[in-house]
C-alpha positions, 0 to 999 in steps of 0.5 A: 638357746645359742650353742657354743661349739667350743663348749661342744668340743670340750663336752665331747672330750669330757664325756670320753674321759669319764673314767678320769675323775680328778677333782676340778680346778676351782677359782674365785672370780675376783670382785664378784662377791656382792651383797644383794639388793632388792627393789620394793617388796616387804619391810627391810631392816634398812631403807634409804629414801627421801621419805622412808629412811630408817635403820633397824638395830639392836642387841638383847637387853642386859639382865634386869632392863625393862621396856621400852628398851630404847638404849638397846636399839629398835629392831622393828623400826618402822615395821608398822606406821602410826595407824598400825599398818605393816610397811614395805620397802619403798626403794632398793635396799639390802636383802635383810632379813631374807635367807634360804634362797631357792634360785632357778635359771630362766634364760638370762633371768634368775628367778628367786624364792626367798625365806623372809623372816624378821626375827620373832615376828614373821616368816613368808615366801617372797619371789623376785627376779634378777637380770645381773646374776643375783646382784639386784633383785626385783620383787614379784610377790609374797605369799604364805605369811604367818603373822599379820600383826604389828609389834606392840613395842618396836624396841623389844628384840623378842617381840613379846607382844603384838597388837591384835584388834587394838589390844596388846596380846602375848606373842614372843612371850607365849609358848603357844604362839608361832613367833617366826616359825612359819613355812621355810626352805622353799623348793619347786618341783614339776611332776606329771604336768603339775608344778609344786612348791614345798616348805618345811613346817617349823611349828612347835611339835611339827618341825622335822617330824611332819611331812613337807607342806605342799602347794600347787603353783600356777604354770607360766605366770609372771608372778611365780607365787600367783594363786597361793594364799596370802597366809600359810596359817590360820592366825592363832591370836584371834582364836587362841592356840597354835596356828594351823595350816590353811585348808588348801595345804597338802603334804608329801608322803613317804619322806623321812623327817624331811627338812630341806630338798637339795635338788632333783633329777628326772630319771627314766620311767617318768620318775624324779629323784630328790636329794634331801636333808633328813633331820632327827631332832635330839636323837644322837646317843650321848657317846656321839654328841658334841661337847659344849663349844670350845672357848675359841669358838666364834659363838663364844667369842661373840656371846661370851658363853658356850653353846650347849651340846646339840644332839640333832642327827642329819642324814642326806637321803634320796627318794623318788616320786612320780606325782610329786606327792608320794615318795619312795625312799631309796636310801641314805647317801654316803661320803658327804658328812658323818653324823657321829663325828666330833672333830672340829673340822669334820662335816657333822651337819650338812643342811642346805645347798643345790646341785648342778649337772656335770658334762660327764653325767655326774652331779655336783653339790654345793652345800652349807655345812658345819661341825661341833665348833658351831653346835648347830645342825643348820650347818652354816660354818662354810660352803663346800662342794662334792660330786657323785662318784659315778654318772647318774643314770639311776636314783641309786647313783645319787647315794655315793659322793666325795667331797672336793671342798670341805671344812679345811679347804672351803669355798667360803667360810665364817670368820677363822678361829684359832685354838690358842693351845694347839695353834690350829686354825679353823678352817686350816686353809683360807677359803677360795673367796677370801675377803674382808670388809664385805659388808655394805652397812656401817657401824652406825647403822647397826648401833648399838651393836659393838663387836666384842673384844675377845679375852686373852689369849685370843687375837682379833683377826684383821677387821675383827670377827664380823667384817663380812655380812657372812662372818657369822653364818654362810650357807644355802648356796644356790648354783646357777650355770652362767657360761662355759667356765662360770658358776654363780652362787647365790647364798645366805649369810649372817653378820654374827652367829645368831640374829640376836647378837646383832639385830641390825645386820642378820639374814642377808643374801649375797652372791659370788662367782667361780671358775671351773674348767671350760665345759665342766658343767652341762649347759641348761637344755644342752644335754637333752639325750643324757640321763637326768635331763629335765625336759621341763624348762624349770631349773631344779 
């Protein structure tokens, strides 16, 4: 590693001024927002090539329509060929339907793990690498998939049936089938010389109540998923019943309703502390539940109807482990979100993100979050930023945070909406990454989706309500130290609030870059004498 001595001087100044914790000046690097592309890998929604060109598309059919739903698009266009073989992406295509990235820095290369999730069909983990800070990715592997079968009707957006041994078999229409509820929210952790990959089990009656699913990873492999099972579940359709995890899967112990891990810090005594999302489904008392979404909420403007109240409760918790399997709870974090707030600009749900170490020993958290304006506990309304209130020397130091970029001054956000009565904008201020028209797809590529015209008195903003590939959802920011001043953010976005709104433009990956004061973040591997340094080369 090359050490920049200018950065060393800046670092020394910062370390000497740990008592002065003024919020940093953060700015967007102009033109750094890009919609990511992947080379090869599994089937994508859109592929442009001489012999393999196709455009998946679609909307939910109108009431009373019967299959085939040809007038409503083809959401599984060329997912399988005429002989029943699942197809792949033969060239460079937009990263759709990929989301929930996990990105680690390995020298000058980014190593990414992505949740690959064609709606109501499949979920798997895909690995890839990037040499240009997340703009282009090269596929390296796919593992722990859910469904090996082809849709019976490529025009059916709900994928009600698949083909099993030549027979039409209930899938999306079967309450006991998995549709796309497999293993998601990847995270990687090294402990006691072993490397593990963790996932959330989305299966019915397991999601957010079971412990995280754990698999052992091979170390120092050019194929990060090498050795993992091709399928994470024993298929339910050949033998009946809901799928069960494949036999090599392990599970964590001691976590409380885990949903996703946000980051890990190696501390003294050979312990690793993790910051994670604890989600308790449908457990909010009626007095603190969100009301139905207001008429001006984005989901209403796109769907034409409000979302029902969401009663999930999210807590950000800290736990420690020595072996990567057994965890000890440290407590719940304060200062990040309020699980009881019904304020439309409050942070009720924080569901994804990543951490970076600051040069003064504190940690920064880039996060995805939301409010009752979405009524969805995934927390996808905006991307924000928070910092620990003190240097992290012990796991308990990860329990106290303050938000720097919140709902009303976000880094990146979904489309702005305005209350026509109070004229209040949400968010109140433009985000740092304030762009329009950032979507590589044309309207003809996602036909028959047409952006809805909102009823009076709502005024359509410039570009409409879906001009960006993240207009409907913006979340899971993965922060990577890039240089003395720059942090690269790889994130997930949806064109509309729900995949079913626009089946030709959902679950996609993008990246942008931010400038911070010089030397604000600790370079990977530089802070080897400071508490919290990860002596393993893995970026966590």
